Predicted model as a PDB file, atoms N, CA, C, CB and O in Angstrom, pLDDT in the B-factor column:
MODEL        1                                                                  
ATOM      1  N   MET A   1      11.552  -6.414   7.475  1.00 51.00           N  
ATOM      2  CA  MET A   1      12.358  -6.742   6.247  1.00 51.00           C  
ATOM      3  C   MET A   1      13.686  -6.694   6.633  1.00 51.00           C  
ATOM      4  CB  MET A   1      12.137  -5.824   5.064  1.00 51.00           C  
ATOM      5  O   MET A   1      13.925  -5.511   6.389  1.00 51.00           O  
ATOM      6  N   THR A   2      14.643  -7.124   7.035  1.00 62.00           N  
ATOM      7  CA  THR A   2      15.994  -7.185   7.053  1.00 62.00           C  
ATOM      8  C   THR A   2      16.653  -8.015   6.121  1.00 62.00           C  
ATOM      9  CB  THR A   2      16.363  -7.511   8.199  1.00 62.00           C  
ATOM     10  O   THR A   2      17.840  -7.927   5.806  1.00 62.00           O  
ATOM     11  N   VAL A   3      15.848  -8.803   5.708  1.00 81.00           N  
ATOM     12  CA  VAL A   3      16.723  -9.453   4.632  1.00 81.00           C  
ATOM     13  C   VAL A   3      16.552  -8.674   3.243  1.00 81.00           C  
ATOM     14  CB  VAL A   3      16.297 -11.060   4.439  1.00 81.00           C  
ATOM     15  O   VAL A   3      15.528  -8.070   2.921  1.00 81.00           O  
ATOM     16  N   LYS A   4      17.518  -8.762   2.601  1.00 86.00           N  
ATOM     17  CA  LYS A   4      17.951  -7.988   1.603  1.00 86.00           C  
ATOM     18  C   LYS A   4      17.120  -8.208   0.616  1.00 86.00           C  
ATOM     19  CB  LYS A   4      19.220  -8.162   1.250  1.00 86.00           C  
ATOM     20  O   LYS A   4      16.532  -7.299   0.031  1.00 86.00           O  
ATOM     21  N   ALA A   5      16.997  -9.446   0.342  1.00 83.00           N  
ATOM     22  CA  ALA A   5      16.192 -10.077  -0.818  1.00 83.00           C  
ATOM     23  C   ALA A   5      14.736  -9.898  -0.746  1.00 83.00           C  
ATOM     24  CB  ALA A   5      16.427 -11.551  -0.896  1.00 83.00           C  
ATOM     25  O   ALA A   5      13.992 -10.046  -1.715  1.00 83.00           O  
ATOM     26  N   ALA A   6      14.348  -9.567   0.464  1.00 85.00           N  
ATOM     27  CA  ALA A   6      12.717  -9.397   1.023  1.00 85.00           C  
ATOM     28  C   ALA A   6      12.730  -7.866   0.451  1.00 85.00           C  
ATOM     29  CB  ALA A   6      12.340  -9.588   3.106  1.00 85.00           C  
ATOM     30  O   ALA A   6      11.950  -7.617  -0.468  1.00 85.00           O  
ATOM     31  N   LYS A   7      13.462  -6.968   0.879  1.00 88.00           N  
ATOM     32  CA  LYS A   7      13.352  -5.531   0.248  1.00 88.00           C  
ATOM     33  C   LYS A   7      13.415  -5.595  -1.072  1.00 88.00           C  
ATOM     34  CB  LYS A   7      14.385  -4.573   0.652  1.00 88.00           C  
ATOM     35  O   LYS A   7      12.466  -5.174  -1.733  1.00 88.00           O  
ATOM     36  N   ASN A   8      14.553  -6.136  -1.690  1.00 89.00           N  
ATOM     37  CA  ASN A   8      14.229  -6.067  -3.197  1.00 89.00           C  
ATOM     38  C   ASN A   8      13.014  -6.384  -3.729  1.00 89.00           C  
ATOM     39  CB  ASN A   8      15.001  -6.824  -3.874  1.00 89.00           C  
ATOM     40  O   ASN A   8      12.506  -5.761  -4.660  1.00 89.00           O  
ATOM     41  N   LEU A   9      12.467  -7.433  -3.117  1.00 88.00           N  
ATOM     42  CA  LEU A   9      11.228  -8.109  -4.104  1.00 88.00           C  
ATOM     43  C   LEU A   9      10.099  -6.937  -3.309  1.00 88.00           C  
ATOM     44  CB  LEU A   9      10.774 -10.350  -3.802  1.00 88.00           C  
ATOM     45  O   LEU A   9       9.213  -6.768  -4.147  1.00 88.00           O  
ATOM     46  N   VAL A  10       9.858  -6.295  -2.378  1.00 88.00           N  
ATOM     47  CA  VAL A  10       9.179  -5.307  -1.970  1.00 88.00           C  
ATOM     48  C   VAL A  10       9.127  -4.212  -3.262  1.00 88.00           C  
ATOM     49  CB  VAL A  10       9.826  -4.815  -0.636  1.00 88.00           C  
ATOM     50  O   VAL A  10       8.100  -3.827  -3.821  1.00 88.00           O  
ATOM     51  N   GLU A  11      10.461  -3.833  -3.567  1.00 90.00           N  
ATOM     52  CA  GLU A  11      10.841  -2.416  -4.229  1.00 90.00           C  
ATOM     53  C   GLU A  11      10.337  -2.927  -5.808  1.00 90.00           C  
ATOM     54  CB  GLU A  11      12.830  -1.879  -4.054  1.00 90.00           C  
ATOM     55  O   GLU A  11       9.957  -2.125  -6.662  1.00 90.00           O  
ATOM     56  N   SER A  12      10.410  -4.385  -6.015  1.00 92.00           N  
ATOM     57  CA  SER A  12      10.480  -4.667  -7.814  1.00 92.00           C  
ATOM     58  C   SER A  12       9.088  -5.037  -7.922  1.00 92.00           C  
ATOM     59  CB  SER A  12      11.644  -6.092  -8.534  1.00 92.00           C  
ATOM     60  O   SER A  12       8.738  -5.183  -9.093  1.00 92.00           O  
ATOM     61  N   VAL A  13       8.187  -5.234  -7.063  1.00 91.00           N  
ATOM     62  CA  VAL A  13       6.949  -5.609  -7.597  1.00 91.00           C  
ATOM     63  C   VAL A  13       6.051  -4.284  -7.482  1.00 91.00           C  
ATOM     64  CB  VAL A  13       6.344  -6.902  -6.810  1.00 91.00           C  
ATOM     65  O   VAL A  13       5.834  -3.537  -6.528  1.00 91.00           O  
ATOM     66  N   GLU A  14       5.585  -4.275  -8.899  1.00 91.00           N  
ATOM     67  CA  GLU A  14       4.541  -3.267  -9.475  1.00 91.00           C  
ATOM     68  C   GLU A  14       3.053  -3.380  -8.596  1.00 91.00           C  
ATOM     69  CB  GLU A  14       4.274  -3.666 -11.221  1.00 91.00           C  
ATOM     70  O   GLU A  14       2.567  -4.428  -8.170  1.00 91.00           O  
ATOM     71  N   GLU A  15       2.444  -1.909  -8.444  1.00 88.00           N  
ATOM     72  CA  GLU A  15       1.079  -2.151  -7.701  1.00 88.00           C  
ATOM     73  C   GLU A  15       0.177  -3.217  -8.733  1.00 88.00           C  
ATOM     74  CB  GLU A  15       0.184  -0.500  -7.441  1.00 88.00           C  
ATOM     75  O   GLU A  15      -0.310  -4.288  -8.370  1.00 88.00           O  
ATOM     76  N   SER A  16       0.106  -2.698  -9.933  1.00 91.00           N  
ATOM     77  CA  SER A  16      -0.651  -3.578 -11.188  1.00 91.00           C  
ATOM     78  C   SER A  16      -0.316  -4.812 -10.986  1.00 91.00           C  
ATOM     79  CB  SER A  16      -0.257  -3.255 -12.727  1.00 91.00           C  
ATOM     80  O   SER A  16      -1.124  -5.586 -11.499  1.00 91.00           O  
ATOM     81  N   GLU A  17       0.907  -5.522 -10.222  1.00 93.00           N  
ATOM     82  CA  GLU A  17       0.843  -6.823  -9.961  1.00 93.00           C  
ATOM     83  C   GLU A  17       0.179  -7.434  -9.185  1.00 93.00           C  
ATOM     84  CB  GLU A  17       1.662  -7.160  -9.752  1.00 93.00           C  
ATOM     85  O   GLU A  17      -0.073  -8.599  -9.493  1.00 93.00           O  
ATOM     86  N   LEU A  18      -0.342  -6.914  -7.929  1.00 94.00           N  
ATOM     87  CA  LEU A  18      -0.675  -7.298  -6.949  1.00 94.00           C  
ATOM     88  C   LEU A  18      -2.198  -7.896  -7.322  1.00 94.00           C  
ATOM     89  CB  LEU A  18      -0.466  -6.252  -5.967  1.00 94.00           C  
ATOM     90  O   LEU A  18      -2.939  -7.410  -8.176  1.00 94.00           O  
ATOM     91  N   LYS A  19      -2.530  -9.211  -6.375  1.00 95.00           N  
ATOM     92  CA  LYS A  19      -3.802  -9.918  -7.025  1.00 95.00           C  
ATOM     93  C   LYS A  19      -4.903  -9.207  -5.880  1.00 95.00           C  
ATOM     94  CB  LYS A  19      -3.726 -11.968  -7.033  1.00 95.00           C  
ATOM     95  O   LYS A  19      -4.498  -8.326  -5.122  1.00 95.00           O  
ATOM     96  N   ALA A  20      -5.763  -9.500  -5.859  1.00 95.00           N  
ATOM     97  CA  ALA A  20      -6.915  -9.165  -4.826  1.00 95.00           C  
ATOM     98  C   ALA A  20      -7.170 -10.303  -4.048  1.00 95.00           C  
ATOM     99  CB  ALA A  20      -8.268  -8.728  -5.474  1.00 95.00           C  
ATOM    100  O   ALA A  20      -7.196 -11.398  -4.608  1.00 95.00           O  
ATOM    101  N   SER A  21      -7.404 -10.189  -2.572  1.00 95.00           N  
ATOM    102  CA  SER A  21      -7.375 -11.000  -1.882  1.00 95.00           C  
ATOM    103  C   SER A  21      -9.069 -11.276  -1.557  1.00 95.00           C  
ATOM    104  CB  SER A  21      -6.401 -10.625  -0.861  1.00 95.00           C  
ATOM    105  O   SER A  21      -9.933 -10.428  -1.781  1.00 95.00           O  
ATOM    106  N   GLN A  22      -9.296 -12.433  -1.071  1.00 94.00           N  
ATOM    107  CA  GLN A  22     -10.796 -12.548  -0.703  1.00 94.00           C  
ATOM    108  C   GLN A  22     -11.222 -11.875   0.329  1.00 94.00           C  
ATOM    109  CB  GLN A  22     -11.204 -13.789  -0.436  1.00 94.00           C  
ATOM    110  O   GLN A  22     -12.412 -11.714   0.599  1.00 94.00           O  
ATOM    111  N   LEU A  23      -9.880 -11.258   1.238  1.00 94.00           N  
ATOM    112  CA  LEU A  23     -10.163 -10.485   2.267  1.00 94.00           C  
ATOM    113  C   LEU A  23     -10.589  -9.085   1.693  1.00 94.00           C  
ATOM    114  CB  LEU A  23      -8.994 -10.452   3.201  1.00 94.00           C  
ATOM    115  O   LEU A  23     -10.333  -8.950   0.497  1.00 94.00           O  
ATOM    116  N   THR A  24     -11.121  -8.141   2.244  1.00 94.00           N  
ATOM    117  CA  THR A  24     -11.367  -6.797   2.024  1.00 94.00           C  
ATOM    118  C   THR A  24     -10.297  -5.938   2.443  1.00 94.00           C  
ATOM    119  CB  THR A  24     -12.524  -6.422   2.633  1.00 94.00           C  
ATOM    120  O   THR A  24     -10.059  -5.712   3.629  1.00 94.00           O  
ATOM    121  N   GLY A  25      -9.548  -5.380   1.328  1.00 94.00           N  
ATOM    122  CA  GLY A  25      -8.655  -4.245   1.603  1.00 94.00           C  
ATOM    123  C   GLY A  25      -7.399  -5.332   2.054  1.00 94.00           C  
ATOM    124  O   GLY A  25      -7.061  -5.165   3.226  1.00 94.00           O  
ATOM    125  N   TYR A  26      -6.677  -6.374   1.358  1.00 96.00           N  
ATOM    126  CA  TYR A  26      -6.150  -6.794   1.101  1.00 96.00           C  
ATOM    127  C   TYR A  26      -5.530  -7.086  -0.297  1.00 96.00           C  
ATOM    128  CB  TYR A  26      -6.484  -7.211   1.649  1.00 96.00           C  
ATOM    129  O   TYR A  26      -6.324  -7.395  -1.186  1.00 96.00           O  
ATOM    130  N   ARG A  27      -4.155  -7.021  -0.604  1.00 96.00           N  
ATOM    131  CA  ARG A  27      -3.869  -7.890  -2.092  1.00 96.00           C  
ATOM    132  C   ARG A  27      -2.427  -8.399  -1.828  1.00 96.00           C  
ATOM    133  CB  ARG A  27      -3.912  -6.814  -3.726  1.00 96.00           C  
ATOM    134  O   ARG A  27      -1.601  -7.955  -1.030  1.00 96.00           O  
ATOM    135  N   PHE A  28      -2.325  -9.438  -2.692  1.00 96.00           N  
ATOM    136  CA  PHE A  28      -0.858 -10.105  -2.608  1.00 96.00           C  
ATOM    137  C   PHE A  28      -0.216 -10.468  -3.849  1.00 96.00           C  
ATOM    138  CB  PHE A  28      -0.873 -11.380  -1.829  1.00 96.00           C  
ATOM    139  O   PHE A  28      -0.821 -10.343  -4.914  1.00 96.00           O  
ATOM    140  N   GLN A  29       0.986 -10.917  -3.791  1.00 95.00           N  
ATOM    141  CA  GLN A  29       1.716 -11.009  -4.849  1.00 95.00           C  
ATOM    142  C   GLN A  29       2.758 -12.604  -4.392  1.00 95.00           C  
ATOM    143  CB  GLN A  29       2.576  -9.363  -5.073  1.00 95.00           C  
ATOM    144  O   GLN A  29       3.508 -12.629  -3.417  1.00 95.00           O  
ATOM    145  N   GLU A  30       2.607 -13.469  -5.087  1.00 94.00           N  
ATOM    146  CA  GLU A  30       3.170 -14.664  -4.474  1.00 94.00           C  
ATOM    147  C   GLU A  30       4.510 -15.048  -5.350  1.00 94.00           C  
ATOM    148  CB  GLU A  30       2.017 -15.902  -4.461  1.00 94.00           C  
ATOM    149  O   GLU A  30       4.347 -15.064  -6.570  1.00 94.00           O  
ATOM    150  N   SER A  31       5.833 -15.361  -4.838  1.00 91.00           N  
ATOM    151  CA  SER A  31       6.792 -15.131  -5.368  1.00 91.00           C  
ATOM    152  C   SER A  31       7.569 -16.292  -5.034  1.00 91.00           C  
ATOM    153  CB  SER A  31       7.230 -13.945  -5.096  1.00 91.00           C  
ATOM    154  O   SER A  31       7.675 -16.668  -3.866  1.00 91.00           O  
ATOM    155  N   GLN A  32       8.226 -16.996  -6.186  1.00 91.00           N  
ATOM    156  CA  GLN A  32       9.356 -18.323  -5.993  1.00 91.00           C  
ATOM    157  C   GLN A  32      10.756 -17.599  -5.431  1.00 91.00           C  
ATOM    158  CB  GLN A  32       9.757 -19.256  -7.746  1.00 91.00           C  
ATOM    159  O   GLN A  32      10.969 -16.518  -5.979  1.00 91.00           O  
ATOM    160  N   GLN A  33      11.373 -17.850  -4.812  1.00 87.00           N  
ATOM    161  CA  GLN A  33      12.920 -17.389  -4.304  1.00 87.00           C  
ATOM    162  C   GLN A  33      13.663 -18.519  -3.630  1.00 87.00           C  
ATOM    163  CB  GLN A  33      12.881 -16.129  -3.163  1.00 87.00           C  
ATOM    164  O   GLN A  33      13.313 -19.331  -2.774  1.00 87.00           O  
ATOM    165  N   ASN A  34      14.795 -18.319  -4.280  1.00 86.00           N  
ATOM    166  CA  ASN A  34      15.975 -19.422  -3.568  1.00 86.00           C  
ATOM    167  C   ASN A  34      16.758 -18.338  -2.521  1.00 86.00           C  
ATOM    168  CB  ASN A  34      17.343 -20.240  -4.978  1.00 86.00           C  
ATOM    169  O   ASN A  34      17.249 -17.226  -2.715  1.00 86.00           O  
ATOM    170  N   TYR A  35      16.662 -19.032  -1.550  1.00 79.00           N  
ATOM    171  CA  TYR A  35      17.289 -17.969  -0.534  1.00 79.00           C  
ATOM    172  C   TYR A  35      18.318 -18.897   0.586  1.00 79.00           C  
ATOM    173  CB  TYR A  35      15.846 -17.061   0.413  1.00 79.00           C  
ATOM    174  O   TYR A  35      17.978 -19.807   1.343  1.00 79.00           O  
ATOM    175  N   ALA A  36      19.334 -18.443   0.423  1.00 82.00           N  
ATOM    176  CA  ALA A  36      20.467 -19.472   1.207  1.00 82.00           C  
ATOM    177  C   ALA A  36      20.448 -20.846   0.473  1.00 82.00           C  
ATOM    178  CB  ALA A  36      20.053 -19.789   2.968  1.00 82.00           C  
ATOM    179  O   ALA A  36      20.655 -21.789   1.237  1.00 82.00           O  
ATOM    180  N   ASP A  37      20.307 -21.078  -0.441  1.00 89.00           N  
ATOM    181  CA  ASP A  37      20.161 -22.530  -1.414  1.00 89.00           C  
ATOM    182  C   ASP A  37      19.233 -23.417  -0.837  1.00 89.00           C  
ATOM    183  CB  ASP A  37      21.571 -23.450  -1.568  1.00 89.00           C  
ATOM    184  O   ASP A  37      19.417 -24.627  -0.709  1.00 89.00           O  
ATOM    185  N   VAL A  38      18.015 -22.655  -0.418  1.00 90.00           N  
ATOM    186  CA  VAL A  38      16.887 -23.326   0.080  1.00 90.00           C  
ATOM    187  C   VAL A  38      15.701 -22.632  -1.116  1.00 90.00           C  
ATOM    188  CB  VAL A  38      16.621 -22.952   1.931  1.00 90.00           C  
ATOM    189  O   VAL A  38      15.490 -21.420  -1.165  1.00 90.00           O  
ATOM    190  N   GLU A  39      15.058 -23.564  -1.961  1.00 93.00           N  
ATOM    191  CA  GLU A  39      13.709 -23.141  -2.498  1.00 93.00           C  
ATOM    192  C   GLU A  39      12.582 -22.554  -1.623  1.00 93.00           C  
ATOM    193  CB  GLU A  39      13.153 -24.261  -3.093  1.00 93.00           C  
ATOM    194  O   GLU A  39      12.034 -23.224  -0.748  1.00 93.00           O  
ATOM    195  N   GLN A  40      12.198 -21.028  -1.949  1.00 92.00           N  
ATOM    196  CA  GLN A  40      11.003 -20.930  -0.937  1.00 92.00           C  
ATOM    197  C   GLN A  40      10.198 -20.443  -1.510  1.00 92.00           C  
ATOM    198  CB  GLN A  40      11.079 -20.265   0.242  1.00 92.00           C  
ATOM    199  O   GLN A  40      10.517 -20.000  -2.613  1.00 92.00           O  
ATOM    200  N   ARG A  41       8.857 -20.294  -1.079  1.00 93.00           N  
ATOM    201  CA  ARG A  41       7.318 -19.762  -1.506  1.00 93.00           C  
ATOM    202  C   ARG A  41       7.425 -18.323  -0.795  1.00 93.00           C  
ATOM    203  CB  ARG A  41       5.808 -20.849  -0.810  1.00 93.00           C  
ATOM    204  O   ARG A  41       7.748 -18.341   0.393  1.00 93.00           O  
ATOM    205  N   TRP A  42       7.191 -17.110  -1.390  1.00 92.00           N  
ATOM    206  CA  TRP A  42       7.443 -15.860  -0.357  1.00 92.00           C  
ATOM    207  C   TRP A  42       5.969 -15.289  -0.902  1.00 92.00           C  
ATOM    208  CB  TRP A  42       9.124 -14.653  -0.634  1.00 92.00           C  
ATOM    209  O   TRP A  42       5.599 -15.367  -2.073  1.00 92.00           O  
ATOM    210  N   LEU A  43       5.146 -14.651   0.286  1.00 93.00           N  
ATOM    211  CA  LEU A  43       4.145 -13.942  -0.201  1.00 93.00           C  
ATOM    212  C   LEU A  43       3.975 -12.887   0.507  1.00 93.00           C  
ATOM    213  CB  LEU A  43       3.076 -14.571  -0.315  1.00 93.00           C  
ATOM    214  O   LEU A  43       3.870 -12.824   1.732  1.00 93.00           O  
ATOM    215  N   LEU A  44       3.936 -11.766  -0.509  1.00 92.00           N  
ATOM    216  CA  LEU A  44       3.972 -10.348  -0.236  1.00 92.00           C  
ATOM    217  C   LEU A  44       2.504  -9.881  -0.276  1.00 92.00           C  
ATOM    218  CB  LEU A  44       4.894  -9.563  -1.284  1.00 92.00           C  
ATOM    219  O   LEU A  44       1.745  -9.987  -1.240  1.00 92.00           O  
ATOM    220  N   VAL A  45       2.177  -9.249   1.153  1.00 94.00           N  
ATOM    221  CA  VAL A  45       0.913  -8.992   1.375  1.00 94.00           C  
ATOM    222  C   VAL A  45       0.694  -7.369   1.644  1.00 94.00           C  
ATOM    223  CB  VAL A  45       0.485  -9.893   2.519  1.00 94.00           C  
ATOM    224  O   VAL A  45       1.544  -6.734   2.268  1.00 94.00           O  
ATOM    225  N   GLU A  46      -0.421  -6.789   1.163  1.00 92.00           N  
ATOM    226  CA  GLU A  46      -0.448  -5.334   1.282  1.00 92.00           C  
ATOM    227  C   GLU A  46      -1.635  -5.117   1.704  1.00 92.00           C  
ATOM    228  CB  GLU A  46      -0.163  -4.549   0.118  1.00 92.00           C  
ATOM    229  O   GLU A  46      -2.629  -5.585   1.148  1.00 92.00           O  
ATOM    230  N   SER A  47      -1.672  -4.267   2.896  1.00 92.00           N  
ATOM    231  CA  SER A  47      -2.953  -4.179   3.586  1.00 92.00           C  
ATOM    232  C   SER A  47      -3.396  -2.708   3.212  1.00 92.00           C  
ATOM    233  CB  SER A  47      -2.831  -4.467   5.256  1.00 92.00           C  
ATOM    234  O   SER A  47      -2.480  -1.937   3.499  1.00 92.00           O  
ATOM    235  N   GLN A  48      -4.531  -2.026   2.648  1.00 88.00           N  
ATOM    236  CA  GLN A  48      -4.861  -0.917   2.301  1.00 88.00           C  
ATOM    237  C   GLN A  48      -4.766   0.181   3.799  1.00 88.00           C  
ATOM    238  CB  GLN A  48      -6.289  -1.151   1.568  1.00 88.00           C  
ATOM    239  O   GLN A  48      -4.363   1.344   3.807  1.00 88.00           O  
ATOM    240  N   LYS A  49      -5.332  -0.719   5.111  1.00 87.00           N  
ATOM    241  CA  LYS A  49      -5.095   0.189   6.023  1.00 87.00           C  
ATOM    242  C   LYS A  49      -3.670   0.691   6.545  1.00 87.00           C  
ATOM    243  CB  LYS A  49      -5.741  -0.252   6.944  1.00 87.00           C  
ATOM    244  O   LYS A  49      -3.404   1.810   6.984  1.00 87.00           O  
ATOM    245  N   ARG A  50      -2.737  -0.509   6.379  1.00 86.00           N  
ATOM    246  CA  ARG A  50      -1.224   0.014   6.865  1.00 86.00           C  
ATOM    247  C   ARG A  50      -0.771   0.784   5.821  1.00 86.00           C  
ATOM    248  CB  ARG A  50      -0.075  -1.152   7.165  1.00 86.00           C  
ATOM    249  O   ARG A  50       0.210   1.488   6.063  1.00 86.00           O  
ATOM    250  N   LYS A  51      -1.311   0.826   4.570  1.00 83.00           N  
ATOM    251  CA  LYS A  51      -0.674   1.430   3.458  1.00 83.00           C  
ATOM    252  C   LYS A  51      -1.082   2.947   3.834  1.00 83.00           C  
ATOM    253  CB  LYS A  51      -1.207   0.827   1.915  1.00 83.00           C  
ATOM    254  O   LYS A  51      -0.274   3.875   3.813  1.00 83.00           O  
ATOM    255  N   GLU A  52      -2.622   3.091   4.227  1.00 82.00           N  
ATOM    256  CA  GLU A  52      -2.880   4.623   4.346  1.00 82.00           C  
ATOM    257  C   GLU A  52      -1.875   5.088   5.623  1.00 82.00           C  
ATOM    258  CB  GLU A  52      -4.677   4.980   4.690  1.00 82.00           C  
ATOM    259  O   GLU A  52      -1.096   6.030   5.485  1.00 82.00           O  
ATOM    260  N   SER A  53      -1.969   4.405   6.742  1.00 86.00           N  
ATOM    261  CA  SER A  53      -1.504   4.761   8.122  1.00 86.00           C  
ATOM    262  C   SER A  53       0.010   5.106   7.685  1.00 86.00           C  
ATOM    263  CB  SER A  53      -1.690   3.440   9.364  1.00 86.00           C  
ATOM    264  O   SER A  53       0.488   6.053   8.310  1.00 86.00           O  
ATOM    265  N   ASP A  54       0.764   4.568   6.819  1.00 82.00           N  
ATOM    266  CA  ASP A  54       2.037   4.834   6.695  1.00 82.00           C  
ATOM    267  C   ASP A  54       2.172   5.827   6.071  1.00 82.00           C  
ATOM    268  CB  ASP A  54       2.712   3.995   6.248  1.00 82.00           C  
ATOM    269  O   ASP A  54       3.123   6.520   6.431  1.00 82.00           O  
ATOM    270  N   LEU A  55       1.402   6.306   4.993  1.00 83.00           N  
ATOM    271  CA  LEU A  55       1.160   7.513   4.266  1.00 83.00           C  
ATOM    272  C   LEU A  55       1.184   8.795   5.206  1.00 83.00           C  
ATOM    273  CB  LEU A  55      -0.195   7.383   3.541  1.00 83.00           C  
ATOM    274  O   LEU A  55       1.895   9.778   4.996  1.00 83.00           O  
ATOM    275  N   LYS A  56       0.389   8.659   6.175  1.00 84.00           N  
ATOM    276  CA  LYS A  56       0.308   9.780   7.091  1.00 84.00           C  
ATOM    277  C   LYS A  56       1.173   9.831   8.038  1.00 84.00           C  
ATOM    278  CB  LYS A  56      -0.796   9.884   7.666  1.00 84.00           C  
ATOM    279  O   LYS A  56       1.204  10.803   8.793  1.00 84.00           O  
ATOM    280  N   ASN A  57       2.002   8.819   8.157  1.00 77.00           N  
ATOM    281  CA  ASN A  57       3.247   9.134   8.971  1.00 77.00           C  
ATOM    282  C   ASN A  57       4.398   9.673   7.902  1.00 77.00           C  
ATOM    283  CB  ASN A  57       3.785   7.700   9.830  1.00 77.00           C  
ATOM    284  O   ASN A  57       5.514  10.000   8.309  1.00 77.00           O  
TER     285      ASN A  57                                                      
ENDMDL                                                                          
END                                                                             
């Protein structure tokens, strides 16, 4: 997450906005972004196991 726009996206998405994935333990949010004058589709993915691990540390 070295791109400032990516950090801003992660910080701005509420947990209630994340959609359940077909894969157990994963949620996601799709976002259209214009970065460096290029239209892009970004996918923010949350893993429940990764989140739990990060909260332990």
